[in-house]
C-alpha positions in Angstrom: 0.3 -0.1 0.3 1.6 3.6 -0.8 1.4 5.9 2.0 0.0 9.4 1.4 3.5 10.9 1.7 4.6 8.7 -1.4 3.2 11.0 -4.2 4.2 14.2 -2.7 8.3 12.9 -2.9 7.5 11.5 -6.2 6.2 15.3 -7.1 8.8 17.4 -5.5 11.8 14.9 -6.4 10.3 15.1 -10.4 9.7 18.6 -10.4 13.7 18.8 -9.3 14.6 16.9 -12.3 12.1 18.3 -14.6 13.7 22.1 -13.5 17.3 21.8 -13.8 15.8 19.6 -17.7 14.4 23.2 -18.6 17.2 25.0 -17.5 19.8 22.6 -19.6 18.1 22.1 -22.4 17.0 26.3 -23.5 19.3 27.1 -22.2 21.6 24.9 -24.6 19.4 25.3 -27.7 19.1 29.5 -27.0 22.7 29.8 -27.2 23.3 27.7 -30.0 20.5 29.4 -32.0 21.5 33.3 -30.7 18.4 35.6 -29.2 16.1 36.6 -31.7 13.2 34.0 -30.9 13.0 32.1 -27.3 13.6 29.0 -29.3 14.9 27.4 -26.2 11.6 27.7 -24.9 9.4 27.0 -27.2 11.6 23.3 -27.9 11.0 22.9 -23.6 7.0 23.5 -24.0 6.7 21.4 -27.5 8.9 18.5 -26.0 7.0 18.5 -22.9 3.6 18.5 -24.8 4.9 15.5 -26.6 6.1 13.3 -23.0 3.1 14.3 -21.0 0.3 13.5 -24.2 2.6 9.7 -24.6 3.2 9.7 -20.2 -0.8 10.4 -19.8 -2.0 8.3 -22.6 -0.5 5.0 -21.0 -1.0 5.8 -17.8 -4.7 6.0 -18.3 -5.1 3.1 -21.3 -3.0 0.7 -19.5 -3.4 1.1 -15.9 -0.3 0.1 -15.1 1.3 3.8 -13.8 1.5 3.4 -9.6 -0.6 6.8 -8.5 3.3 7.9 -7.4 4.9 7.2 -10.7 2.2 8.9 -12.4 2.4 11.8 -10.6 6.2 11.6 -10.2 6.3 11.6 -14.4 3.7 14.7 -15.1 2.9 16.5 -12.5 6.5 16.6 -11.1 8.8 16.0 -14.1 6.4 17.3 -17.1 5.2 20.1 -14.4 8.7 21.0 -13.2 9.9 21.4 -17.4 7.1 23.1 -17.9 3.1 23.9 -17.3 2.3 24.6 -20.7 2.1 20.6 -21.4 -0.3 20.5 -18.3 -2.1 23.2 -20.3 -2.2 21.3 -23.5 -2.9 17.9 -21.7 -5.8 19.3 -20.5 -7.3 21.6 -23.6 -7.1 18.4 -25.7 -8.5 16.3 -23.0 -11.9 18.6 -23.1 -11.8 18.7 -27.2 -11.6 14.7 -26.9 -14.8 14.8 -24.8 -16.4 17.1 -27.5 -16.1 20.3 -25.0 -14.7 22.5 -27.3 -16.4 25.7 -26.2 -15.2 24.9 -22.9 -11.6 24.3 -23.9 -11.4 27.6 -25.9 -12.4 29.3 -23.3 -9.8 27.6 -21.2 -7.5 28.7 -24.3 -8.7 32.2 -25.0 -8.3 32.8 -20.7 -5.4 31.2 -20.2 -4.4 33.5 -22.6 -5.3 36.8 -22.2 -5.3 36.9 -18.6 -2.1 34.8 -18.5 -1.1 38.0 -20.7 -2.3 39.8 -18.0 -0.8 38.8 -15.5 2.3 39.2 -16.2 1.8 42.6 -17.4 0.4 42.9 -14.0 3.2 41.5 -12.3 5.7 43.6 -14.0 4.2 46.7 -12.9 4.0 45.9 -9.5 7.9 44.8 -9.6 8.9 48.1 -11.3 7.0 49.9 -8.8 8.7 48.6 -5.8 11.7 49.2 -7.4 11.2 52.4 -8.4 9.2 52.9 -4.6 13.3 51.7 -3.4 14.6 53.8 -5.3 13.7 57.1 -4.3 14.0 55.9 -0.2 17.2 54.6 -0.7 18.3 58.4 -2.9 
């Protein structure tokens, strides 16, 4: 029987490996390709999507993956490697269920609110830095 903490440990371990793999792959590709386009990030996102599609299909169709192994490979490794893969998997699952409206809503909302959140976080950091700089001078 699996202990409750096993899945958490598996996710943590997979996340660490996925994060390191993301860094190594993205920086290696970006150094080779130059800075005109984010090839490293694109490669990581697409590789993560390929991997989560492969793992999830095997896990769901065979039932041979323990909860800890599935968590290690998906939430852990793929999540540490790129959360874009989870987003793509969830969108595809909605499409496979025929929930095209929900899939489109998820994609559109994720993109628009994600961009807004990045813009907001950037503006907050800029304001904080301005406040700090004024206080120091």
